[in-house]
C-alpha positions in Angstrom: 0.0 0.0 0.0 1.5 3.3 -1.1 0.0 5.5 1.7 -0.9 3.6 4.9 -4.4 4.7 6.1 -4.3 6.8 9.2 -7.0 8.8 11.0 -9.5 10.4 8.7 -7.9 9.0 5.6 -8.7 5.5 6.5 -12.3 6.3 7.4 -12.8 8.2 4.2 -11.7 5.3 2.1 -14.6 3.3 3.4 -17.2 6.0 2.6 -16.9 5.6 -1.2 -20.0 3.6 -2.3 -19.1 0.3 -4.0 -21.0 1.2 -7.1 -18.6 4.1 -7.7 -15.6 1.9 -8.1 -14.4 2.1 -11.8 -16.2 5.4 -12.3 -15.0 8.9 -12.3 -14.2 10.2 -8.8 -13.7 13.8 -9.7 -16.7 15.0 -7.7 -15.7 13.1 -4.6 -14.4 15.3 -1.8 -11.1 14.2 -0.2 -9.9 17.4 1.3 -7.8 15.6 4.0 -6.5 12.8 1.8 -2.8 13.1 1.2 -2.9 11.3 -2.1 -5.7 13.5 -3.3 -3.8 16.7 -2.4 -0.8 15.4 -4.5 -2.9 14.6 -7.5 -4.9 17.9 -7.2 -1.7 20.0 -7.1 -0.3 18.2 -10.1 -3.6 18.6 -12.0 -3.6 22.3 -11.1 -0.1 22.7 -12.6 -1.1 20.9 -15.7 -4.2 23.1 -16.1 -2.1 26.2 -15.7 0.3 25.0 -18.3 -2.6 24.4 -20.8 -4.0 27.9 -20.1 -0.6 29.4 -20.9 0.1 27.4 -24.1 -3.3 26.6 -25.6 -5.7 28.9 -27.5 -9.1 29.9 -25.9 -10.8 27.2 -27.9 -8.9 24.5 -26.1 -10.7 25.1 -22.9 -14.2 24.4 -24.2 -13.7 20.6 -23.8 -12.4 20.9 -20.3 -15.4 22.5 -18.7 -16.8 19.1 -17.7 -15.0 16.2 -16.0 -11.3 16.3 -16.7 -11.3 12.5 -16.9 -13.2 12.6 -20.2 -10.4 14.3 -22.1 -7.9 11.7 -21.0 -9.9 8.7 -22.2 -8.6 7.2 -25.5 -10.2 4.8 -28.0 -9.2 2.7 -30.9 -11.2 0.9 -33.6 -12.7 -2.4 -32.7 -12.3 -3.8 -36.2 -9.3 -1.8 -37.5 -8.5 -3.5 -40.8 -12.0 -3.4 -42.2 -12.5 0.2 -41.1 -9.1 1.4 -42.4 -10.0 -0.1 -45.8 -13.3 1.8 -45.9 -11.7 5.0 -44.6 -9.1 4.8 -47.3 -11.8 4.4 -49.9 -13.6 7.5 -48.6 -10.3 9.5 -48.6 -9.7 8.4 -52.3 -13.2 9.5 -53.3 -12.7 12.8 -51.5 -9.4 13.5 -53.4 -11.2 12.5 -56.6 -13.9 15.0 -55.9 -11.4 17.8 -55.4 -9.4 16.8 -58.5 -12.5 17.0 -60.7 -13.1 20.6 -59.7 -11.5 23.0 -62.3 -12.4 26.0 -60.1 -10.1 24.6 -57.4 -7.1 24.4 -59.7 -7.7 28.0 -61.0 -6.6 29.2 -57.6 -3.0 29.9 -56.6 -1.3 26.8 -55.2 -0.8 28.5 -51.9 -4.6 28.8 -51.6 -5.1 25.2 -52.6 -2.8 24.2 -49.8 -4.5 26.3 -47.2 -8.0 25.0 -48.2 -6.8 21.3 -48.0 -5.0 21.9 -44.7 -8.0 23.4 -43.0 -10.8 21.5 -44.6 -9.7 17.9 -45.3 -11.1 16.6 -42.0 -14.7 17.9 -42.4 -14.6 16.8 -46.0 -13.5 13.3 -44.9 -16.2 13.0 -42.2 -18.8 14.2 -44.8 -17.6 11.4 -47.1 -18.0 8.9 -44.3 -21.6 10.1 -43.8 -22.3 9.8 -47.6 -20.8 6.3 -47.8 -22.6 5.1 -44.6 -19.3 4.2 -42.9 -20.0 3.4 -39.2 -17.4 2.1 -36.8 -17.2 0.5 -33.3 -14.8 1.7 -30.7 -12.8 0.0 -28.0 -11.7 2.2 -25.1 -8.1 1.7 -24.0 -6.6 2.6 -20.6 -4.8 5.9 -20.4 -1.6 6.5 -18.4 -2.9 7.5 -14.9 -1.9 10.9 -13.4 -0.5 9.0 -10.4 1.9 7.0 -12.7 3.1 10.2 -14.3 3.8 11.7 -10.8 5.6 8.6 -9.7 7.7 8.7 -12.8 8.5 12.4 -12.0 7.4 13.7 -15.4 7.2 17.4 -16.0 4.2 19.1 -17.5 5.9 19.2 -20.9 6.8 15.5 -20.7 3.2 14.7 -19.7 1.9 16.6 -22.7 4.3 14.7 -25.1 3.2 11.4 -23.6 -0.4 12.2 -24.0 0.0 13.3 -27.6 1.9 10.1 -28.5 -0.3 7.6 -26.7 -2.2 5.1 -28.8 -5.7 5.9 -30.1 -7.7 9.1 -30.3 -9.6 11.2 -27.9 -12.8 9.3 -27.0 -14.7 12.6 -26.5 -13.7 13.8 -30.0 -14.5 10.4 -31.6 -17.9 10.2 -29.9 -18.6 13.7 -31.2 -17.8 12.5 -34.7 -20.1 9.5 -34.4 -22.9 11.6 -33.1 -22.5 13.9 -36.1 -22.6 11.0 -38.6 -25.9 9.9 -37.2 -27.4 13.4 -37.5 -26.5 13.3 -41.2 -28.0 9.8 -41.6 -31.2 10.9 -39.8 -31.7 13.6 -42.4 -31.3 11.1 -45.3 -29.3 13.5 -47.4 -29.2 13.0 -51.1 -26.2 12.7 -53.4 -26.8 16.2 -54.8 -27.0 17.7 -51.4 -23.7 16.0 -50.4 -22.1 17.5 -53.6 -23.2 21.0 -52.7 -22.1 20.4 -49.1 -18.6 19.4 -50.2 -18.4 22.6 -52.2 -19.5 24.7 -49.2 -16.9 23.0 -47.0 -14.0 23.0 -49.4 -14.4 26.7 -50.4 -14.4 27.9 -46.9 -14.4 31.7 -46.9 -13.4 31.8 -43.3 -9.8 31.1 -44.4 -8.9 34.8 -44.4 -5.3 34.2 -45.4 -6.3 33.3 -48.9 -4.8 35.3 -51.8 -8.0 34.9 -53.8 -10.4 35.4 -50.9 -13.2 37.0 -53.0 -13.1 34.2 -55.6 -13.3 31.5 -52.9 -16.1 33.4 -51.2 -18.1 33.6 -54.4 -17.7 29.8 -55.0 -19.0 29.1 -51.5 -21.9 31.4 -52.0 -22.7 29.7 -55.3 -22.7 26.3 -53.6 -24.9 27.6 -50.8 -27.4 29.1 -53.3 -27.5 25.9 -55.3 -28.2 23.8 -52.1 -30.9 26.2 -51.0 -32.6 26.1 -54.4 -32.5 22.3 -54.6 -34.0 21.9 -51.1 -36.7 24.5 -51.9 -37.6 22.6 -55.0 -37.6 19.1 -53.5 -39.3 20.1 -50.2 -42.0 22.4 -51.5 -40.4 25.7 -50.5 -39.6 24.7 -46.9 -36.1 25.9 -45.9 -36.1 24.4 -42.4 -34.1 21.5 -43.8 -31.6 24.0 -45.2 -31.2 25.6 -41.8 -30.6 22.2 -40.2 -27.9 21.3 -42.7 -26.2 24.6 -42.2 -26.0 23.8 -38.5 -24.4 20.4 -39.4 -21.8 22.3 -41.4 -20.8 24.3 -38.4 -20.4 21.1 -36.4 -18.3 19.6 -39.2 -15.8 22.5 -38.9 -15.4 21.7 -35.2 -14.1 18.2 -36.0 -10.7 17.6 -34.5 -8.4 16.7 -37.5 -5.9 15.1 -35.2 -8.5 12.7 -33.8 -9.5 11.7 -37.3 -5.9 11.1 -38.4 -5.0 9.1 -35.2 -8.1 6.9 -35.4 -8.3 6.1 -39.1 -4.8 6.6 -40.6 -2.0 6.7 -38.0 -1.2 3.0 -38.1 -1.2 3.1 -42.0 0.6 6.5 -42.4 3.3 6.0 -39.7 5.1 9.3 -39.3 3.6 10.9 -42.4 0.7 13.3 -42.3 -2.5 13.4 -44.3 -1.8 17.0 -45.4 1.3 15.8 -47.2 -0.4 12.7 -48.6 -3.3 14.7 -50.0 -1.0 17.4 -51.5 1.0 14.7 -53.2 -2.2 13.0 -54.5 -3.6 16.2 -55.8 -0.3 17.3 -57.4 -0.2 20.6 -55.6 3.2 22.2 -55.7 5.2 21.8 -52.5 7.7 24.7 -52.9 5.7 26.6 -50.3 6.0 23.9 -47.6 
């Protein structure tokens, strides 16, 4: 036993209900527990490090239980899912390659659009192809183990980024989004317009041909709205729902997608480089 129970610590250990074993204990109060104080101090240092080095958007996933962000998952049937994911990626690159308007832009803009939008395009392709997948949660390195190994906050961050699997929270968000698309029973034409809206993302303000990209996105949005209005008797509630899904698509974590579906296949390579090579975009700028 690491810390022998004495006084209040021993009595508190018996107060945890049996049904809570194996579950998150973040809300359990252990103000006088020595082990809790050590863990709490280390977590406070880790939180402070993230606040100093991460963007404001990084904190949105940490408002709930901190245990959720540390949970990792892998594919339950990896070989079959990798094969289907690769097919979706190939179809995504084929879609881009067949767009003359994409190649009319400077190669710098092509690179930026691929870099920022490949993940939502891929997830959209997963939805269109009906690719579902099962997950298997894997144990993460405990905070106590990190403390005992005397790892600094920087080392802890590197360990977390290199651990197997992807963030369970991010992957669950992806699965929930897929089911929302399937519930809407989106047609092939709607998917085509959606891909155009996603690819020609006018929020990429660093683009050299920003007005051109913005016009292409507006053209795709108008085509989608007209198609929905025609097919659904002038009702645009479906259009509003789909636009909400587009916003959710842009929140997809590209790292989670890459780690879950492609890391074992890619090795040390990145999907950005792979897609750029596949689409024959000049790499002088890299």
